[in-house]
N, C-alpha and C positions, 0 to 999 in steps of 0.2 A: 618832239616828233619821234625820237628813238624809243621813248617809253611807250608811246601809243602803238608803234609797230610791234614792240615786244609783248604788249598786252594782247595783241591779236594772235600771237603764236599758239598759246594753249587752246584758244577758241578754234583756230583753224585745224589744229591737230584733232580736237574732239569731233569737229565736223567731218574730217576725213575718215576718222574711225567709224563714226555713225554711218557715213555713206558706204564704207566698206562692208559693215555688217548688213546693211540693207541690200547691197548688191549680192552678198553671199547668200542671204536667205532668198533673194530673188532668183539666184541661180538654182538653188535647191527646188524652188517652186517650179521653175521652168523644166527641170529634169523630171519632176513628178508629173507634169502635164504631158510629157513625151515618153510614155512607157515603151513605145515601139520604135524609138529613134535608132536603136542599134540594128533591129531587124529590118528597118526600112532602108538601110544602107547596104546595097548588094556587095557581097564579097567578090573581089576580082578572081577570075579563074587563073590559077597558077599551074604551070606545068610540073611534071614529076621531077624528082631529083635526078634520075638517070638521063632524062631527055633534055634537061636544061643545064647541063654542065659540060659543054663541048670542049672547054679548055682545062679538063681535069688534070692532065699531066703537069701543065704549067701552074695551075692552082695548087696542086700538091707540093710542088717545089717551093712556092711562095709560103705555103702553110708551114713547111719545115723550117724555113728561115724565120717565120714569125714565132714558132715554138722556141727557137734558140734565143731570140730577143726577149721573149716572155720569161724564160728561165733565168737568163743572165741579168736582165735589167728590170723588167716590169714587176715581177714577183718580189725580188729583194726590195725594190723601192716601195711597193705596196705594203710589205711587211714592216719596213721601217716607218712608214706613215702611220700604221696601226700602233707601233710600239711607242712612238714619240708623242702623238696627239691623242689625248683621251677621247673616249667614245662620244661624250657629250659635245665636244668641240668638232669632232668629225661630222656629227649629225648637223651641227650649225653650218658647217661649210657646205654640206650636201644640200641643205634647204636653201642656202643663199644662192648656190649655183642653179638650182631648180627655178628660183624666183627670177633670176636673170634671163632664163629662157622663156619667160611668160609672153613677151611681145611676139616672138616667132610662133609660139603655140597658139596664141590668140588669133594671129593673122591666118594661120592654116585652119583653125576652127571655122572662121568666117568663110574662107575660100571653099570649104567643104560643105557649107550650108548647114552647120550644126549650131543653132542658136543656144541650145542647152549647154553644150561644151564651151562655147564662147562666153556665156554668162558665168560658168564655173571659173574659167581662167581669169576673167576680169575681176570677179569677186575675190579669188584667191590672191591675185597680185596686189589688189588694193589693200586688202586686210593684212597680208603678210608684210607689205612694205611699210605700213603705218604702225599697226599694233605689234607686228612681228619684228620691229626694229630693223627695217631694211631687208627683211627676208631671212634673217638668221634663225628665226623661230617660225615653224610652220603652224601658225594659229588656225589656218583654214581647215587643216585635217582634223583638228580637235573639234571643229564645228561640223564635222561629218562630210566634208568635201575633199576627197583625196586628190593627189596630183595625178594628172594624166599627161602623157607625152603626145606630141604631134609635130609633124615636119612636112616639108614640101614633097618628100618621097611618098608619104602617105596620101597627100593631096593628089599627086599624080595617079596613084593607084585608085583612089576614089573616082577620079575622072575617067578611069578605064584604060590608062596607059599600061602596057605590058612591062614586066620587070626587065626582060631581056635575059641573057645568059648569066649564070652564077659566076661571080668574080671573087677572088681572094686578094684583097689589097695588101700591099706590104705594110706591116705593123698594125694597120687599122682593122684588118680581118674581113669577115664575110660581107659581101655587098652585091650590087648589080648595077647596070648602067642607069636605071631609073633613079635609084637612091643616090648614086654618085652625083648626078645632075642636081638632085634635090638638096644634097648637102652643100654643094657649091652655092646654090641659090639662097639657102638659109644663111650661109656665112656672109654673103654680100648684103643681105637684107637685115641682119641682126643689128639693132640699134647700138649695142655695146661695141661691136666691131666698127661700126661707122664712126662713133665718137673717138675710139682709139686711133683710127686711121686719120681723122681730121686733125687730131692733136699730135700726130707723129708718135703715137704710143702703141705701135703694133705689138710690142713686147707684152703689153697688158692682155691683149687678145690671145696671144700665144700662151702666156702663163695661165690664163683661165682654162684653155683647152687642156693643158698638161695636168693641172690640178684636178679637173673633172675626170680625166682618164685615170689618174692614179686613185682617186676616190672610188670610182666605179670598179676598178680592178681589185681594190681591197675588199669590196663587198662580194666578190665572186671567187675568192681564192679556194676555199674549201669545196665549193660546188664543182668548179671546173677540174680541180685535182681529182676528185672522186670520179667524175665522168671520164677523165682520161685514164684512170686506173682500171675502170671496169669496161672500157670500150674495146671491142675487137678491132675497129677501124675508127680511130679518133677523128680523122678528117671527115668521114661520112657522118659521124655523130654530130660534129659541130655544124656541118652543112644543114643537117635536118633540124637541129635546135634553132639555128639562125632563121630558117624559113618559118618554123612554127611560131617563134616569137614575133617575127615581122607580120605574119598573117593575123595574129591576135591584135597587134597594134593597128593594123588597117581596119579591123572590125571594131576597134575601140573596146576591146575586151580586156579583162584582167590578165596581166602577164605573169603566168605561173612558171614559165620556162626560164632557166638561168640565162643570163646574158652572155652569149658566146662571142660577142664583139664588144667588150667593155669600154673600148676607147672611142666608140661611136655615139655614145649618148648616155644620159642618166636614166636610172630606173627609180621606181618608188619603193623598192625593197629596202627594208632596214638592214643595217650591218649585222650579218650573222655572227653569233658567238663562235669562237674557235672550237672545233669539235675535238674530242679526245680520241686518241688512237686506240684501236681495239687491243693491240698488243702492248699496252703501256706498261712500263716498269712498275712493280709494286712500290707503294709509298713507304712501307716499313720492311727492312731486310728480314728474310726468312732465317730463323735460328739454325745454325749448323748442327748436323747430327753428331752426337757424342758416342764414343766407343770406349770400352773398358777392357783392358787386357787382363786375363786371369792367369795366375801362376799354375804350372803343371802340378804342383804339390797340393793345390787347393782342391778339395773333393767337389765334384759336381753336386748340384742340388739332389735332394733325396728322390724326387720324382723321376729325375733323369736316370739315377742309379737303378731304381726299380724297373724302369723301362728297358735298360740294357740287360738286366738279369733275366727278365721275362723273354726277351728276344733270343738270348743265348741258351735258355733252358731247353732240354730235349723234349720233343713233342710227344704227347701221350696218345696221339691218334693212331689207330691200327694201320699197319702197312707201311710204317715209317721206321 
């Protein structure tokens, strides 16, 4: 009996892999048949930066606290994460965490009435979980179906719920009441969190959130440092970036804006290579200048003697 069950394991794995590939290509076909699905989703009307930040003074105080936490804790931990874990393994961790988010992403795809996105998410999760060894390898992206994010806050926006005033959350960063409620709902509905809670393993859910935050912060070190260096008002810049990125997520468009709230979600951006400083020290030392002292008894070169004689000779010009 044990041998018969063992014999069915490879067959079951092959069947699951074949089903995953079929679902993935079905997802690509569904997307191809819906060329206007993004345009068909109306973008919610958001208010301007100035009119939608009534708690700016409080938000700026929290933002200053977050900057101190970021400099003292988050950036050193993110740099250590980079230094200790090789890039290949960091990508595996990133892909694994993205795969764990698939149930929540799929549920919100369905709630938003996006069959193409739902097919993509289902195909990605099935293929990456089977062929990708539990999600540590993003096989689906190699098939041409990249990761997309989705959450309950985006669902609320699609349903026409207004974001409310801009909020700066302690440690977590930019948000709004709509996204706060959405994050709480996603947290309670996440299957991984439910399993951890049922087995009294809340530390597992906490560890997952911490690792995800450190991983995402490590992918935005250079970008955010450069933005802070070149911004006249870093608070206003972060507020604008957060809103632009959120608006792109709501429209299900590509996120080209750096993640100004790296502790609130994973992005699909690869880990950037550390940039070199413009004023970097030269690799080879510059040779020092050499000086040679001449003795007073040593006659100067002939050309210099002729120049001195010609300058001391009386001028033959009239009137002198």
